[in-house]
Phi, psi and omega in degrees: 000317174017072174079000182284128178279132178229147175276128182230135175256130177251137175235119181247125180233126176271130180231096182063237181268014181230163172233141179253125181242118176255137175238127183238126174282122185296319185292322186253339183081005179290133182236139172233157181227137172233154176238145182212164175300149182298334182268006177290146181296135181303318180298323181291315182287328174294318179296320178297314179296321179294318178296321178295321178295317179299320178295318179296323180291329176291340177077023176074026180303138178082001179265155177290170179304148180293145178071197182262018180084008181258015177088352179276146179287165177123178182247132176278120183248000000 
């Protein structure tokens, strides 16, 4: 991403005591979702969703293989 400007659409939906924030990259259609308390600052949850989207766009570069090497998806933590 390194300074590259991208168009991002944010969708914020309040669900009870939580808010769901979706961030969609316009060029690729990649979407990520974060959830936060309903009283969390909008700027903070948008920034969190944007960072998660940037990570998704990088495609996990520098991360170990997904899962435990047994073919199942996921991240080994």
